[in-house]
C-alpha positions in Angstrom: -97.2 31.9 -84.8 -98.2 29.5 -87.4 -97.5 30.2 -90.7 -98.4 28.5 -94.3 -101.1 27.3 -96.4 -104.4 25.3 -96.0 -104.2 22.9 -98.7 -108.0 21.8 -99.8 -107.8 18.5 -102.0 -111.2 18.1 -103.6 -112.0 14.6 -105.4 -114.7 13.0 -107.2 -115.4 9.4 -106.9 -112.7 8.8 -104.3 -113.1 7.6 -100.7 -110.4 8.8 -98.1 -109.4 5.7 -96.0 -106.7 6.1 -93.6 -107.8 3.2 -91.8 -106.8 1.2 -94.8 -103.0 2.7 -95.7 -100.7 0.2 -96.6 -103.3 -2.8 -96.7 -104.7 -4.1 -100.1 -105.8 -2.2 -103.0 -109.6 -1.3 -103.1 -110.6 0.6 -106.2 -111.7 4.1 -105.5 -110.3 4.6 -101.8 -107.0 5.4 -100.6 -104.9 8.6 -99.5 -102.9 11.1 -101.1 -99.1 11.9 -101.4 -97.9 15.6 -100.7 -94.7 16.9 -102.4 -92.7 20.4 -102.2 -90.3 21.0 -105.1 -90.5 17.4 -105.6 -89.7 16.3 -102.3 -92.4 14.2 -100.4 -93.1 15.8 -97.5 -96.1 13.4 -96.0 -99.2 11.6 -96.5 -102.6 13.1 -96.6 -105.6 11.2 -95.2 -108.5 13.7 -95.6 -109.6 16.7 -97.7 -107.5 19.2 -95.9 -103.7 19.5 -94.9 -101.6 22.4 -93.2 -98.5 23.1 -95.1 -96.4 25.0 -92.4 -93.7 26.5 -94.6 -91.7 27.7 -91.4 -91.0 24.3 -90.5 -90.2 23.1 -93.7 -87.8 26.1 -94.1 -88.8 27.0 -97.4 -86.8 30.3 -98.9 -88.3 33.2 -100.5 -89.7 32.6 -104.0 -91.9 30.3 -105.7 -92.5 26.8 -104.8 -94.5 23.8 -106.6 -96.9 21.9 -104.3 -97.9 18.6 -105.8 -100.7 16.3 -104.4 -101.2 12.9 -106.0 -104.0 10.6 -105.2 -102.7 6.8 -104.3 -104.1 3.6 -103.1 -104.2 1.9 -99.9 -101.0 0.1 -101.2 -99.6 3.4 -102.2 -99.4 3.0 -105.8 -100.6 6.1 -107.6 -103.9 6.2 -109.3 -103.4 6.5 -113.1 -106.2 7.2 -115.8 -105.3 6.6 -119.4 -101.7 6.6 -118.5 -102.0 9.9 -116.5 -101.2 10.1 -112.7 -104.1 11.5 -110.9 -102.6 14.8 -109.3 -102.5 18.5 -109.3 -99.9 21.2 -109.0 -100.1 24.7 -107.7 -97.6 27.1 -107.3 -97.2 29.2 -104.2 -95.1 32.3 -103.6 -93.2 32.8 -100.1 -92.2 36.2 -99.1 
């Protein structure tokens, strides 16, 4: 049985470029990093990611999901000193 959440990452003016991961920076393209409660759980190379809460052994209660956009060289995208990221709270029963 699969459990978890399908996370959709909607972007503007950003090109998903898994073929360029760990390569030179090209403005406007890259990938995302996804975190649960401050712990990086992986890279995301497209608009959708299945967050399997069972395999992460998340306890009951609230958990914070954070996704940030990164260039091919893994540097986070920043606009006017603010990271390009989104947070969401999930509740595990």
